[in-house]
C-alpha positions as CSV (number, residue, x, y, z in Angstrom):
1,M,8.0,-15.3,12.7
2,A,7.5,-12.9,10.0
3,V,9.4,-13.3,6.2
4,P,11.7,-10.3,5.2
5,G,9.1,-8.0,2.1
6,H,5.8,-9.9,3.7
7,V,2.8,-7.5,3.9
8,E,2.1,-7.5,7.5
9,H,-1.2,-5.6,8.4
10,V,-2.2,-2.4,5.3
11,T,-4.7,0.5,7.0
12,I,-6.2,3.1,4.5
13,H,-6.7,6.3,5.8
14,H,-9.3,8.1,3.5
15,A,-9.1,12.3,3.8
16,T,-11.2,14.9,3.2
17,L,-9.3,16.4,1.0
18,G,-7.5,14.6,-1.7
19,D,-7.1,11.3,-2.1
20,P,-7.1,8.1,0.6
21,V,-3.0,7.2,1.3
22,L,-2.7,3.5,2.1
23,G,-0.1,2.7,5.8
24,I,1.3,-0.2,4.9
25,F,3.3,-2.7,7.5
26,L,6.3,-4.6,6.6
27,L,8.8,-5.8,7.1
28,A,12.4,-4.8,4.7
29,D,15.8,-5.1,5.2
30,R,16.7,-1.5,2.9
31,L,14.0,0.7,2.1
32,E,14.2,0.4,-1.7
33,E,13.2,-3.5,-1.0
34,A,10.2,-1.8,1.7
35,E,9.7,0.7,-0.7
36,H,9.3,-1.8,-3.9
37,V,7.3,-3.9,-1.5
38,A,5.2,-1.6,-1.1
39,S,4.9,-0.4,-4.8
40,A,3.9,-4.1,-5.8
41,A,1.6,-4.9,-3.2
42,C,-1.2,-1.4,-4.5
43,S,-0.4,-3.0,-7.8
44,R,-1.6,-6.2,-7.4
45,M,-4.8,-5.2,-6.2
46,L,-5.7,-2.5,-8.2
47,A,-5.3,-4.6,-11.3
48,D,-7.0,-7.7,-8.9
49,K,-9.7,-5.9,-7.7
50,T,-12.8,-4.9,-9.8
51,E,-14.1,-3.0,-6.4
52,L,-10.3,-0.2,-7.3
53,A,-11.4,-0.2,-10.6
54,G,-10.3,3.2,-11.7
55,W,-8.0,4.1,-9.2
56,T,-4.5,4.2,-10.1
57,L,-1.4,4.0,-7.6
58,I,-0.1,8.3,-7.3
59,E,3.9,7.6,-5.3
60,A,4.5,4.8,-3.1
61,Y,6.9,5.3,-0.3
62,V,8.0,4.8,3.3
63,P,7.9,8.1,6.2
64,L,11.1,7.4,7.7
65,L,10.0,7.3,11.3
66,A,13.2,5.7,13.0
67,P,14.6,8.9,14.7
68,V,10.9,9.1,16.5
69,Y,11.2,5.3,17.7
70,D,13.9,5.7,18.8
71,A,13.7,8.4,20.8
72,A,10.9,6.8,22.0
73,H,12.6,4.0,23.3
74,A,15.2,6.2,24.9
75,V,13.2,7.7,27.1
76,D,11.1,4.2,28.1
77,Q,14.6,2.7,28.8
78,G,15.9,6.2,30.8
79,D,18.9,6.6,28.9
80,V,17.6,10.3,27.9
81,D,18.8,13.0,30.4
């Protein structure tokens, strides 16, 4: 069982132009907690990994995807007219 606030998976999206984007998948009870855990994980990686020397965290936020998943679940369950 996963622990809330525990990072489950990290993926890197290499941008053609601009900065790379990290997708951090974790469990959290609140949006603020998810953003804090993601930001803290990135800060630890930047501080601990010499391979990331010179990199800077620009922003950390959680995209609100719940309505997308709720709609997909409703379709799967036949709850949509």
